[in-house]
N, C-alpha and C positions, 0 to 999 in steps of 0.2 A: 489527327495530329496525336503523339505518344503521349501521355501522364507521364510526368517527372516524379519519380520518387524523393519523398521529403527528404532522404539522408543526402541526398545532392546539397541540403542546404546546411551540411555539418561543416566545419571548419577545415574539418582533417580528411574528408571524404575523396577528395583530391589526389589525396598522397595514400587512400586504403590502398594496399596491392591486391589483396585479394576480396572485392568486394559482395560477393554472394555469401561471405559469411554474415550472420544476424549481428546486430548491434548490441551486444550482451549491457549495456549501459540503459537502452531503451526498454529492453524488453524487461528489465530489473524493474526499471520506474512501474513500465503497465502492470507487471505482474503485482507490485506492491498496491499500487493503487486501487487494481482490482480488488484484492484482499481489503484492505482497508475500509473501500466502501461498501462492500459484501459486508464486514465484520460489524461496524457500525451503523447500517441502514442506511447509506445516504444516499439519493436516489440518482443524484448526477451520474456517478459510473459505474452505478450497480448492476450487476448480470443476473439480477433476480427483481424481474420487473411481472408485468402481469401478462406479457405474452410469454416469457419462459413458464408462468404459470399456469397458462391454456396449454400449453406443451404437455405441461406432464399429466392436465386433464384428458387431453387426445392420445396421449399412449395409455391412457389408463394405469400410471402408478401414483406414488406417495397421495393417497386421498388426502391427508391431513392436510398437504399442502396448495389445493387445489383452491383458486379463486372464490369470492363468497359475495353474494349482493345482499346486502343492508338493505332495512326497509327504506332507508333515505334515497335509495338507488346507488349508490357510491359501493364500490367494490374494493372488498378488505381482504388482505392479504396474511393469512397466519404467520406467526413468525416462524423463522426456522430455527434449527437446532443449533445454528450457529450466530444467530442472533444476540447481541448483547443486549442486557437487561440495564436501563439507565446507572445503575448503581457498578455495573463492569464499565460502562463506558468511560464513567467518572476517572475510575481507576486507573484505564487504560490511556485518558487524556493527561493523568496526573505522572504517570509513568514515563509517559514522549517528553512529557515539561522537562522533567528531572534529568533524561536523558539525552535532551536537546542541550541544556544547561550545560551540563556534562561537557560534551563534543565541543560546546562553546569555549569551555574554559581550558581543554584539551589544545585546542588553536590556537587559543591566546598563548599558552605555555608551548607552544612548538613554535610561534615565531617570536619568541621571548630573545633577549641577549643574554641567556644563560646557553652554556657550553651543548652541544651536540649531544654529548653522551648523556648529560643532565635530561634535556628535554624528552630522548627515548625512551629513560628510566621514568619522569613523571609520566608520559604517554603511557606507559606497560602499564603503569599501578594505576591511573584511573580509568585505564579502559577494563582491568580484570575488577575494579572496585566497583564501575556500573557494571559490568556484565551482570550481577546478580541481581539489578534492578528490575531486569525485565522477567515476567514468568515463564 
């Protein structure tokens, strides 16, 4: 039995004429997920695992990132250069929250009973204003 691609579960997939093209929305989501999980050091989807670190050791590169055995028997992974400190994580969360709130406001403005031109102007202004929130 041939495995069916998950793309066939998408509502628009049957109407997609060029199916061999990659689905950009899902690729963006996966790339974003991997970056966020790696930066925040969340083990759920992070690619920075013990296995990846053992591969570094096997290739004899990046000695500072090799896994280390502790006296307790647990494996310690030294922080990478892209690992965020708790202070940086808090700042990141605050910026994301303010960005989320701004996007929520934009969506409310866009669907309000104002004229289309006013909504476009307000959305553009809010977008420009919030562009500077991200570092």
